[in-house]
C-alpha positions as CSV (number, residue, x, y, z in Angstrom):
1,M,130.5,25.9,151.9
2,S,127.5,25.4,154.0
3,A,124.1,26.1,152.9
4,V,121.9,28.3,155.1
5,D,118.6,26.7,155.8
6,S,116.1,29.4,155.3
7,S,113.5,27.3,157.0
8,A,115.5,27.2,160.3
9,R,113.8,29.3,163.0
10,A,115.4,32.6,163.9
11,G,116.0,33.3,167.6
12,F,113.5,34.8,170.0
13,R,112.4,38.3,168.9
14,I,110.4,40.8,170.9
15,K,107.3,41.7,169.1
16,G,104.7,44.3,169.8
17,W,102.4,42.0,171.7
18,H,105.3,41.0,174.0
19,V,105.8,44.7,175.0
20,L,102.0,45.2,175.5
21,A,101.8,42.1,177.7
22,G,104.9,43.2,179.8
23,V,103.6,46.8,180.3
24,S,100.1,45.5,181.1
25,A,101.5,42.9,183.6
26,F,103.6,45.6,185.3
27,F,100.7,48.0,185.8
28,A,98.5,45.1,186.9
29,V,101.0,44.3,189.7
30,V,101.3,48.0,190.7
31,I,97.5,48.4,190.9
32,A,97.1,45.1,192.8
33,V,99.7,46.2,195.4
34,D,98.1,49.6,195.8
35,A,94.7,48.2,196.2
36,T,95.9,45.7,198.8
37,F,97.7,48.5,200.8
38,T,94.6,50.7,200.6
39,V,92.3,48.0,201.9
40,L,94.8,47.1,204.7
41,A,95.1,50.8,205.7
42,L,91.4,51.4,205.8
43,R,90.8,48.3,207.9
44,T,93.3,49.4,210.5
45,F,92.4,53.1,210.6
46,P,89.0,54.1,209.1
47,G,89.7,57.8,209.5
48,Q,87.6,58.4,212.6
49,V,89.5,60.4,215.1
50,S,86.8,60.9,217.7
51,V,83.6,59.1,218.6
52,T,82.1,62.4,219.7
53,P,83.4,65.1,217.3
54,Y,80.6,67.6,218.0
55,E,81.1,67.5,221.7
56,D,84.8,67.8,221.3
57,G,84.3,70.9,219.2
58,L,82.1,72.4,221.9
59,L,84.8,71.7,224.5
60,Y,87.4,73.3,222.3
61,N,85.3,76.4,221.9
62,R,84.9,76.6,225.7
63,R,88.7,76.2,226.0
64,I,89.2,79.1,223.6
65,A,86.8,81.3,225.5
66,R,88.6,80.5,228.8
67,L,92.0,81.4,227.3
68,Q,90.6,84.7,226.0
69,A,89.2,85.5,229.5
70,Q,92.6,84.5,230.9
71,E,94.3,86.9,228.5
72,R,92.0,89.8,229.6
73,L,93.1,89.2,233.2
74,G,96.7,90.0,232.2
75,W,98.2,87.5,234.6
76,R,101.6,86.0,233.8
77,A,103.0,82.8,235.2
78,S,106.5,81.3,235.2
79,A,107.3,77.8,236.2
80,G,110.6,76.2,237.3
81,A,111.9,72.8,238.1
82,E,114.0,72.7,241.2
83,P,115.3,69.6,242.9
84,G,112.3,67.9,244.5
85,Q,109.8,70.6,243.8
86,V,107.9,72.8,241.3
87,V,107.9,76.5,241.7
88,L,105.3,78.8,240.1
89,V,105.4,82.6,240.2
90,F,102.3,84.6,239.3
91,R,102.3,88.3,238.5
92,D,99.5,90.7,237.4
93,R,99.5,93.0,234.4
94,E,101.8,95.5,236.1
95,G,104.3,92.9,237.3
96,R,103.1,92.8,240.9
97,P,103.0,89.4,242.7
98,L,99.5,87.7,242.9
99,P,99.1,86.5,246.5
100,R,96.4,84.2,248.0
101,L,95.6,82.2,244.9
102,T,94.1,78.7,245.2
103,M,96.4,76.4,243.2
104,T,96.0,72.8,241.9
105,G,98.2,71.0,239.5
106,R,99.6,67.8,238.1
107,L,102.7,66.4,236.5
108,Q,102.6,63.6,233.9
109,R,104.9,62.1,231.4
110,P,104.7,63.5,227.9
111,A,104.3,60.2,226.2
112,T,102.3,58.1,228.8
113,E,99.6,58.4,231.4
114,A,101.8,56.3,233.8
115,G,103.4,58.1,236.8
116,R,100.9,61.0,237.2
117,I,101.7,63.1,240.2
118,D,99.0,65.4,241.8
119,L,100.5,68.6,243.2
120,H,99.5,70.6,246.2
121,F,100.9,74.1,246.1
122,T,101.6,76.3,249.1
123,E,102.4,80.0,249.0
124,T,106.0,80.6,250.3
125,A,106.2,84.3,249.4
126,P,103.7,86.7,247.8
127,G,103.0,85.3,244.3
128,R,105.4,82.3,244.7
129,Y,103.9,78.8,245.0
130,V,105.8,75.6,245.7
131,A,104.7,72.0,245.4
132,T,106.9,69.0,246.4
133,T,107.4,66.3,243.8
134,G,109.8,63.8,245.5
135,R,112.7,62.5,243.5
136,I,111.9,62.6,239.8
137,A,114.0,63.0,236.7
138,G,113.4,63.7,233.0
139,A,110.8,65.6,231.2
140,W,107.3,66.1,232.7
141,D,104.3,68.1,231.6
142,L,102.9,70.5,234.2
143,T,99.3,71.6,234.2
144,A,98.4,74.1,236.9
145,E,95.2,76.0,237.6
146,A,95.0,79.1,239.7
147,Q,91.9,80.8,241.1
148,G,91.9,84.3,242.4
149,A,89.8,85.6,245.3
150,S,88.0,87.9,242.8
151,G,87.1,84.9,240.7
152,G,89.7,85.1,237.9
153,G,91.1,81.8,236.7
154,F,94.4,80.9,235.0
155,L,95.5,77.7,233.4
156,A,99.3,77.2,232.9
157,E,100.8,74.3,230.9
158,R,104.5,73.9,230.7
159,R,107.1,71.2,230.1
160,L,109.6,71.0,232.9
161,T,112.8,68.9,233.0
162,W,114.6,67.6,236.0
163,P,118.2,66.3,235.7
């Protein structure tokens, strides 16, 4: 028979301080990673959206006032993308065509400033205005402004798609 040496060391046993050290190390790593990500995020984007927020707010208020005035006019516009041209049709509150409007407009890509096209509209029929675009394809954002002889103004923004 063999004698068991009671003085021999037992194997590794997890004690309370091991658990405390492990949990503390885990949370220390989580807090260090969170702090690092927070510092990196604040360095790359400090939260400032505009350099002139007050002026931007004033411009936004003017835009709202302009849209309210436009709504009171009761004009309606429809825009269409035809091969090589943009077609706008303007009607008044009763559905009658709006002739003799002064039109300006531009086309630009939704995601970039590159490729902007300034449009020059001509009236081809009462209330129907056409501008040539040349050969274009894909999605474009149209911004068109119309001024009436009586002083009324209208801003139309649409996304048009050419095949």
